[in-house]
N, C-alpha and C positions, 0 to 999 in steps of 0.2 A: 470866647475866641471869635474873631471877625470872620465873615464869609470868605474873605480873600485868603485868610490863613487856613480855613478848614479844608479847602480843595487840595492844596499840596499835602496836607496831613493824611487825607483819605487815600490819595494816590500813593503815598508812601506806605500806608498800612496795607493797601492792596498788593503792592510790590512785595512787601514782607510776607504776606499770606501766600502769594503765588510762589515765592521762592521756597517757603516751607513745604508747600504741596509738592513742588518739583523735587525737593530733597527727599521727602518721604517716598514719593513715587519711584524715584531712581534707586532708593535704598531697597525697595521691594524687587526691582529689576535685578540688582546685584545679588540679592538673596536667591532669586530664581536661578540666575546663572551659576551660582555656587552650588545650589542643590542639583542642577542639571549635571555639573561636572562630577558630582558624587554619585550620580545615577539615582538620586532621590527624586523620582518622577512625581510622586504625590506632593512633596514639598515645593518642587519647581512649579507645578501646576497651580498650587494655591497662591504662591507669591506672584506669578505672572498675572493671575486673575485679579489679585489685590492691586497690582500696579496698573492694570487696565482700567479699573474703576477710578483710580486717582488721575492717571495720565490719560484722560478720556480721548484725547486727540491721537493717541498712539493705537491705531486700529489693528496693528500687527500683534499686539500683546494678547488679545483674545485667542487668536490662532495659536500662538505659542503656548498658551495655557491649555488649549485643546489637545495639541500634539503631545505635551507632557502627560496629560491625563491618560491619553490613549496608550502611550508607552508604558504607563503604570497599570495598564489593564482596567482602568476606570472608564469604561467606554460610554456609560450613560452621562457622566459628567463631561466627558469630551464632547459629546453631541451638544450639550447645553452651551459650552464655550464656543464651539464652532458656529452655532446659530447666532451668537452675538458679534461675530466677525463679518463685516460687510464684504470682505474680499479674501480669497484664499490663494496661497501659493500652490505649486505642484505638490509639495510635501503635505500641505494642509488638506488638499483634495484626497490624497492617498490615505491619510489617517482618518478622514471623515468616512470614506468608503469602507475602510478596514473596521471602523467602530460599528457601523451598521452590520457588516458581515459577522463580526464577533457576537453581536447581539441577536443574530439569526434573522435579521430583516434583509433578505436577499434582494427584493425589489428596490429598496432604498439604497443598498450597497451598489447595485448596478446603475441606478440613476446618478449617484454621486460620482462613480468612476467615469460614466459617460460624459457628465457635465464637466468634470475635470479635464478629460481628454479633449473636449472642445476648446478649452482654454490653453492647455499645454499638450503638445504632441509628445506624450511621454510613454516610453517603453514600460515603465513601472506601473503606470495606470492601466495600460492594455494588458499587462500580465495579471494584475488583480482582476480586471474585467473578465479575462478568459477563465480564471479560476472560479469566479462567481457564476458564470454561465455554465461551467462544468457541473457545479453544485446543483444547478437547476436542470441539468441534462438537456440544455438547449445547444445541441451540437453545432448547428449552423452559426449561431452567434459566437460560440466559442472559437470556431474556425476563423471567423472574421477578426476577432480580437487577437488571435495568435498571429495571423498574417500581418496585422498592424504592428504588433510587438516586434516581429522578425524584420519588418521593414526598417526599424530603428535599432535593432539589437540582433544582428545576424548570427552571432556566435553562441547563442543559447541552445545547447544540445537538447535539453528537455523540451523546449518549445518546438524544436524541429521534430522530435520524436512524437510528441503529443499531436502535432499537426498531421504527421504521417499516419498515426492511428486513425484520426478522424477521416482522412482522405481514403482509407481503405474501403470505406462504405460507399464512396461515390466516384473517386478518381484514382484508380489503381496505379497508373503510371506516375502521377504526381506524388502519390503516397510513397512509392518506391524511391523517388528522388529525395524526399524529406527524410525517410528512414535511413537511407545510405549516408546522407549528410550528418544525421544525428550520430550514427555509428562512428563516423570519422572524427567527430568532435569529442565523443565519449565512448571509449571501447567497452565500458561496462554494460551498455545496452546492446552489444553486438549479438549476444545469444538470442535475445528477443527479436532483434531485427532479422536474424537469419530464419527464425521460425515464420515470421510474417512474409519475408521474401519468398520462401518456398510456397506459402499459401497463395500469394499473389500470382506466382508463376503458374500454379495449378489451376487457379480460377480463371486465368487468362485463356486457357485452352478448353474450358468448359462452355458449352453452348447454352445450357439451361440456366436461366437467371437465378432460380431457386437454389440450384446446386452451387452456383458461384457464391452466393451469400452464405450458404451453409459452410462452405470451405473457409471463407473469411471469418465467419463467426467462431468456428472451432479454433482457429489460430488465435483470435483475440482472447478466447477463453484460456488457451495454453499460456498466454503471457499475462494472465490475471486481469484482463480488461473486460470484466463481465458486464458492465453497464453497456459498453459499446457492442459487446457480443450479443447481448439481449436485443439491441436494435437490429443487428444483422439477421438474427433468427426470426424476428418479427417480419422483416422484409422477405425472408425466405418463405414463410408460410403464406404471406400475402401473394407472393408470386406463384406459389403452387400449394393450394390448401390441402392437397392429397399427399404431400411429401411427409411421410411418417417420421423420418429421421429429423427433419427440421422441427416438427412438433416436439419430439423427444428432447432435442437440444434446447429448444425454447423453455421447456420445463426445467432442465438443468440450470440454465441461465437465471431463471426466476428464483430457484433455490439459492443460487450463489449470491443473489442480490437481496436476500431476505424475504422472498415471497414463497408461496407454497409450491406451485408447479405441478401438482397432481393432476389437474384437469388436462393440461397439455400432454402429460405422460399417458393418461388414459386415452386421449384422442389418438396419440401415436400408435398405441396398441390396437385400437379399433381399426386403424388404417392398414396395419401390417403386423400380424402376430408372429411372423417368422424372422423379422429383422433382429439380428443379434445385437446391433447397436441400440435398438430400442429396448431390448431385454436388459442389456448391461446398464443403461441409464436408469431404468426402473429399479434394478437391483441396488444401485447407489442410493436411490431415493428411499427404498425400504430399509436399507442399512442405517441411514441417518435417522429414520423414524424409530429404530430399535426393533423393527419387525424382521428378525434375521431368518425366520423360516421362509417368509415371502421373498427375501433377497436370494436365499438359496434356490428357491424354485425358479427364479428368473435366470440365475447362472446355469442351472441344470438344463433349462431349455436352450440357452445359448450354446452350451457345450454339446448338446445333442445335435444342434444344427451345424456347428463347426467343431467336430471332435478333435481336430488337430491343432486347435488354437490354445496355447498355454495360458493366455490371459484369463480364460474362463475357468480353468483349473485353479489358478491362483485365487480367483474370486470365490470359488467353491470352498477352497481351503480356509479363507478368511471367514466365511459364513459359518463353517463347521466349528471353528475356534470359538466364535461368539456364542454358538449353541452348546459349547462344552464337549463336543465329540472330537477329541484329539486324535483318535485313531483314524477316523475318516478324513480329518484335516491333513494329517501326515501323508496319507495316501494321495490326496489331491495335489499337495505340493510336490511330492515325488513324481507324480504324473506330469506336472508342469516342466520339471527339469528334463524328463525323458523326451518331451516334445520339443524342447528348445535347449539342448545341451551346450550350445555355444553362446547363450545369452546369460550374462552375469546376473541380471536382475532376479531371475528365478532361483538361482543358487543362493542369492542373498536372502530371498524370502524364506526359503527352506531353512537356512541357517538361523535366522532370527526367530522363526517359529520354534525351533528346537530349544534355543536359549531361553526365550521368554516363557516357555511352558515346561522347561526341564524335561524334555523328551529326547532321549538318545543324543545328548549333547556331544559325547565323545564319538559315538559310532556313526552318526549321520550329520549332526550340526557342524562340528568342526571341519570335517572333510569338505562339506558343502561350502563353507566360508573360504577355505583354502583354494577350492576350485574357482571361486569367484575372483580371487586375487590373481590366480594363474591366468584367467581369461582377461583381466583388466588390472595390471599391476600398479597403475598410477591413478586408479579410480578411488577418490576419497570415500565413496560409499562402500566399496568393497573392502577397503582397508579398515574402515570404521567397523564394519560387520565382523571382520576377522579379529580385530582387537576385542570386540565385545564377546565373541565366542571364547577367545583365550581367557578373558576375565571370568566368564561363566564357568570355565573348567579349572580355574585356580592358577593359571599360568600368567602371573602378573607381569613378569618381565617382558614376555612376548606380547602381552596385551598393550603395555605401555609403548613398546617399540612401534607397533602398527598404528596405534591411535595418534602418536606424535607425528608419524609419517603422513597420516591423513590430514592433520592440522597444518603441517608444513605445506602440503599441496593446496589446501583450501582453508585458510585461516578462519573463515566464518562458517565452517562446517560444525554447527553448534552441537549436534548429536555426539560428535567425537569428543568434544570438551566435556559433555555430561558423563560419557562413559569413562573418560580419563579421570575425572573427579572421583567416580565410584571406585576406580582402580586404585587411586591414591588412598582413599579411605580404607580400602581393604588391607592396605599395607601400613596403615597408621600414620600416613603423611598428611596430617590435617591442614597444614599451611598451604601445601600445593593444591589440595582439594578445594580449599576456600578460594584460592586465586582463580582456579578454573571456573568455579560456580559463579563468582562475582563477575567474571568476564562475560559469561553468558547472560547473567541478569542485566548487565549494563549495555551489552552490545546487540542483543536480539530484539530488533525493532518489531518483528512480526509477533512476538509474544508467545510463540508456540513452545519454544524451549525455555524461555524466560520463566514461565510458570513452574516447570519442572525444577529449574535451578533454585527458585525461591522456596519450593517445598523441601528440597534437600538442605538448603541453608537453614531453614526453620527447624528441621529435624536434627541436624548434626551441629549447628552453630546457633543455638537459641540465645 
């Protein structure tokens, strides 16, 4: 073949090869798109990566492979694909940061989210950045990220609520504004917001900085924000190292966040041996440790200091139950209702004690539960207690009536569902019991009642 004929031949051959490469590459893209439509994330990721190797000028394909891998929870592979992509979209930065986060590399997750936010002013990136800073307990950085998120996405109730929580530690009035807005956007947070509003109002009239932070910290604990509560109590003891209650609450917050807290509780007692709040918090500590005699001693000291406070009598009753002295426990619970005859909580505690320990269920327990409902006829806790007492005394129809009423008022009152399932089982209605138990198993995100439901399912529906 002459030189002149060879050149067109090779050009044609190159065109054929290039066309074949294009066909194969686009075939992988179509496979990836089909896998993506089927939510086959692993298949989509693999096909996008193969296409990226063939169609090397398509720089977006590596990012698409990384996003698909991340969606399929293959975060290590996702990172490898993202590293091959010279440029990322907003979605790519989001999944890159998420991959680092899911692999436990918080510094890299934060760097990726921050870098992405420099390229894209994105509410989603700021939301992820806020969550990562929260994980690191970097409250100031979390606050800045939330403020940026809300600048772009002003109707996110949770972001307003979370920002309000953070601001309680530094800017009470701004905190109140954010919490109020959160409540208006999502009524489900209203109960927590009311607790915090009351604490902010009280702290606003307190002149002592340590007491202000103590008030805020206790409110944060009441709404189960113990990490922020811990920060508040740390500020309280720094403001006044001799504030015994602040030390005691710091110990409680440490326990709630998985730490020991005993050093702080001992410090509190050394500063004030007569504080009933210090004694009560120490009693909680000893009870968690299984040292019920020591818990009892703390409650007895508190009751001696405040003999008219029913809470200490309830604590004494609980300690005696755990020590196996049911007569002394009954006396303590009865003393509590004598001190607070108009408070439904103590009637409920007395009733539940009788039912759970088979002590004077008919004579004392059932009348106590009835009194609780008389005082609070629409309280799901009182109705649940009365239903449980009726169940304990074999009155299944009355039990079901009250338990269903409790559930009607508060559908996620899981204790009532558990008691209702037990009531159904006692009557031989296994299908209804199964439905109640599976509802709790699937709906209780806290896990407190979920475990009980699973135990009962395992026992009666193996």
